[in-house]
N, C-alpha and C positions, 0 to 999 in steps of 0.2 A: 820456464820461469820458476824462480825459487818460491817455496811454499810461504815464506814470510811475506813476499810481495803480494801473493794472492790473498793472504789474510789481511794485509794492509788495505787493499782495494775493496774487498768484500765487506770488511768491518766498517770502513769509512762510508761506503754507500748505504749500508744497513742503518748506521746511526743517523745519517741525513734523512733517510726515509721515515724514521720515527721522530723527526723534528728535534733532534739534539742540535744545539748550536754548532755552527761550523767549526769554530776554534776548538771546542771540546771534542768534536768528532775527530778532528785531525790529531789531537794529542793522544786520545785513547787508542785510535787505530794504530798510531806509531808505536805505542807501548806494547799493544797486543802483537804486532808484527815482530818486534824485537825479542819477545818471549820465546820465539822459535829459534833464536840464535844464542841468547844468553839468559841467565837467571833473572828473577824478578827485580831484586834490589839493584843489580848493575844496569838493568834495562831502564828502570825509572830514573836512576841517577844520571845515566847517559842522556836521556831525553831532557831532563831538567838542565843539565849542563849545556846542551845544544840550544835550548830555549834562551838561557841566560846569555850565551855567546851571541845569539842572533840579535839580541837587544842591546848589546854592548857596542854601540856605534854613535859617535857624536852627531852624525847627520840626522839620526832619528829624533834628536831633540827638537828639530824644526816642526815635527808633526803636531805635538800638542799646542804649539804657538799658532800654527796656521789654522788648526781646528778652532781655537779660541777666537782668532781674528775673524774667521768665517761666521761663527755664531754671533759675534758682535755686529758684523755687517748685515747679517740676516735679520737681526732685530732692530737695526738702526735706521729703517726707512729708506734703504737703498733701492729696493725693488721698484717702488712707485716712481722714483725719480728716473731710474733707468728706462722704465716703460714709457714715460713721457718723453724722454730724450729720443728713444727709438721711433716714437710716433712722428715727431717732427722731421725725422730723417727719411722714413720710407712709408709713412702712413697714407700718403696720397697716391701711391701706385695701386694698380689692380691687385686685390688680395693683400693689401698693405698690412692689415692687422696680423696676418700670418707671418709676414716678414718681421713685424714688430715683436711678435712672440719669439721668433728664432733669435733675433739680435739681443733681446732682453735676457733670454735664457743663457745665451753665450756669454754676455758681459757679466751677468750675475754669477754664473757658474765659475767664471774666471776669477772674479773678485772674492767669492766665498770659498772657492776650492771644493765645492760639494755639489754634485749633480742632484742629490736628493733635496738639498736646500733650494736649489734653483727651481726644481719642479714644484716644490711647495709654495715658495714665495711668488714666482711668476705665474704658475698655473692657477693659484688661488684667485688671482685677479683677472688674468687673460682669458681663461676658459669661459667663465660666465659672460664676460664682456663680448667676446667673439660670438658666443651663441646668440646674444641679443641683436647682433648685427647680421644674423642670418647664417653664420658658419655652423657646420655640423659639429656637434659636441664631441663626437668620437674622433673626428679628424683633428680638432683643436687639441684634444688630449694627446693624440699621437705626435703632433708637432712638438708639444711641450716636452714629452718624454724623451724623444730623440735629440732635440736641440740641447737639452740640459746636460747631456753627456760630454759636449764639446768643452765644458769647463775643466774636464780632467786632462785635456791636452794643453789648454792655455793656462799658464802658471798664474799664481802659485798652485801646484798640484802635489798632493801627498803621494799619489801613486807613482809619480816620476821619481820621488825621493826613494821610495821602496824599490823601484827598479834599479836605481843606482847602487843600492845595497846588494841586491841579488846578482847584479852583473859583475860585481867585484870592483866597483868604483868609477863608473862612467861619471863624468863631471855633471853635477846637478845643475850648474849654471848653463851648461851646453844643452842639457835636456830641456830645461825651462824655455830657452830661446827656440829650440828646435820644434816645440809644440805649436808655435803660432801659426805657421803656414798650413800644416795639416788640419788644425782646428778650424781655421777660416775656410779651408777647402770643404770640410764636412758641412759647415754652415751654408756655403754657397750651393752645395748639392741639394740640401734640404729646401733652400729657397727656390731652386729650379723646379722641384716637385710641386711646391706650393703655387708657383706661378702657373703651371699647367692646370693644377686642380682649380685654381681661382678662375681661369679662363673657361674651363668646362662648365663650372657651376655658376658663372657670372656673379661672382662675389662683389660686394660694394667697394667703391673707391672712396678713400677719405679725402678731406678737404686739404688744400694747400696751406701750410702754416704761414702766418704773417712773419715778417722779419723780426719784429719785437719778440714774438712768441718763440721763434727759433733761438734767439740769443738767450732768452730767459731760461728755457728748458735745458739748453746746453750748459749754461752757467750753473744751474742747480745740480746737474749730473757730474760736473767736472771734479768736485772733491772726491766722489766715489771712484771715478775712473783714474784719479791720480794715484790710487793705491797700486795699480798695476805698474804705472810709470816709476813710482817710488821703489817698489820691490825689484823689478827687473832692471831698471836703470842703475840702481845701486850695485846690483850684482855684476852687470855687464861692465860698468865703469870701474869695478874693482874696489869700491868703497867698503863693501862688506860681503860676507859669505851668505849662502842660502840660509844657514841656521840663524845668523845674526839678522838677516832680512825678516825672518819670521817674528822675531821680537819687535822689530820696528813696525811690522804690519799690525801687531797687537796694539802697540802704543798709538798708532795712527787711527786704527779702527775705534779704539776707546775714545780718543779725542773727538773723532767725527760723530760717533753715535751719541755721546753724552753732552758734549759742549757745542757742537755745530748744529746737528739736526735735532738734538734733544729728544730723540725717540726712545732712548734707553735711560732709565733713572738709576741713580746710585743703588737704590733698593733692589733693582733687578739684577745687579751684578752677581750676588751669591748664587742665584739660580743658573745664570749663564756659565759661571765658573764650574759649578757642579756638573752641568751638562757636558762641558768641555772635558772634564776629568773622566766621565763615563764613556764618552766617545773615544777618547785617547786610550782608555783601558781596553776597550773592545779591539781597537786597531792593533795595539801592541801585543795583546794576547794572540791575535791572529798571526802576527809576524813571528812571535816566538814559536808557536806550535808548527807553523808552516816551515820555518827554518829547520826544526827537528825532523819533520817529514822529508824535507829535501835532502838532509844529511842521510837519512835512512835509505832513500832511493839511490843516492850516490854510493853508499856502502855496499849496496847490492848490484852496483854497476848498471843500473837501469838507464841513466843518461847515455852511457857508451853504447848500450845495446840498441837503444832507439836511434841514436846517431848513425850507427852502422846500417840499421835497417833502412833509414831514409836515404843514405848515400847509395845503397844498393837498389833502391826503388827505381831510380832514373839517373841518367847522366846530365839531364837538363835542369839547370838551376831554376828555370821558370816553374817546372813541375814540382820540384822539391819545396820551393817557397809557397806555392799554391797549396800543397799538402799541409805544410805547417799552419798556414792560415785557416784551412778548413778544420784542422784538429783544434786550434785555439778557439775557433768559433763554437765548436761543440763543447769545449771546456767551459767557455763563458756562459753557455746556456745553463749549466748546472753548478757552477762554482763562482764564488765572489772574487773580485779582482785581486785583492791582496794575496790570498793563498795561491791563486793561479799564477801571479807574477813570480812569487817566491819559489814555487815548486817547478814551474815549467821553464823559467829562464835558464837554469843550469842545464836543462835537457836540450833546448832548441838553440840557444845562443852559439854553442860551438859549431853546430851545423851551419848556421847562418854565416858565421865568420869564415868557415872553410869555403863558402861559396863567394866570398869577397864582400859580404855585407858588413858594415861597421857596427859595433855594439850600440852606438847612438841611433843609427837608422833602425836597427832591429827593435830597440826599446820603444820608439815612437810607433812603429808598426804594431807591436804587441799590445800597447795600451789602446790604440785606436781599435784594434780587433776586439779586445775585451770590453770596450765601451759599448759595442753592439750587444754584448751579452747582458748588460744592465737593463736593456729595454726589450728583452725577449723572455717569454715564459720558459720554464715554470718558476724560476727563482729570481728573475730580474727585479732588483729592489726599486729601481726608478719606475719601472712599469707598474708595480703595485701602488706606489705613492700616487702616480698619475691617475690610475683607476679610482683610487679613493677620493681624490680631489674632484674628479669629473663625475663621480657617482655613476660609474659605468662598470662594465665587466671586461675581462681580458678578451673574451670571445668577440665582443663587439669592436675591440680595438685592432684586432689582427688585420682586417681588410685594409683600413687606412694606413696601417703600419707597413704593409708590404712594399709599396713604392718608396717609402722613406728608408726601409732596410736596404733596398736596391741602391739608393743614392749613397748610403753609407758604405756599402760594399764596393761600389765603384771607386769611391774616395780611398778606401783601403787598398785596392789594387794599384791605384796611382801612387800612393805613398810607398807601397811595396816595391814597385818596379821603377820608380823615378827617385833615386836617392837625393837629388838636389832639393826636393820638397822639404825634406827633414834636415839636410846638412848645409844648405846655403847660408842661412842666417848665423848659425854657430860658427861656421868657417869665416864668414864675413867679419864678425866681431872678434875673431881671434880666440874663440873659446874652445875650438875643437879642430884637430888636424889628424890626418891619417898617419 
């Protein structure tokens, strides 16, 4: 291995260990590694050029708008209405509140496009509510943490836009539609664990809703749910692109939060806009520095070396794909999703394609894999938010998380080895073809 690559890895890990922000760690480590190849000024200039080039994409314009629409929906009273809607759907079954939690997190995560927002908004209400009904607080927090990640598979999803960039242009519309069945599969797996857990612990059963209540709660939630229909329906129907859809999502979220639900005041908008700018800046800086690091690795022929090593590991595609998944699971434990997608897509995608896997299928597999990392220690951002809301510790959450991890891993294997789960809907709607 080249000395520059060793410097890259060692400096990156060292900077993370002393709590330097991930984006800064990636950028500094890349510059340090390049100093072993070229002089300081050319090294810094090259990294800056690669960062700028990584951000020079029209598709990335969708990210700030989806971030803003997510913040508006998060402040607009959406969470409470989705929870009430989920209650009338499944609240009457054994362990129904656990199902309500999962459905609410899935819907809110899909609408807001943020797993952290889903954990905060849904967990802040559901965790104390479920505890009052006799549910274990740590189990409730574990459900919220894992279920919130499904919103990254079900569009609108910023990470799928980033994967489209990293993969060289896989259709964002196809990726958006492809995420539905895997996201639902994960939710069903989590519900299966909750059903067994509820049976063992004899958790309470909610009352059967009246017809009028069912209609009322559904009607209240419909304007929020319509955002998904508006965005995806418009993209699938060919009325607008994903970037244009992000602007429409902002306009609709603004109208819903300010004029319909009236949970957001005009005086709140400057704060929300500022938060959107901050979040977008963090994401784009990660994209820029990760693109530079990815270029550095390609310059040193690391993707080719890893590809050759994997292809020589076994002749069995099952084994190679399992190995890629295990590596990505390890990466997800220590690295945020954005740099992981940008750095490891160029490394593993060629291997997957050589095995007959489509770039679309690989992207959904990769995102689902890295979703597991969001709720695993030591750096899982969603896990830390869940612990904070539940006022508990990671150590106490690990035991109830284990069966939920198992359910997510089984879903991951199904998505990996059954291409139709990812490819059926995009192919059916004519958005993707081999």
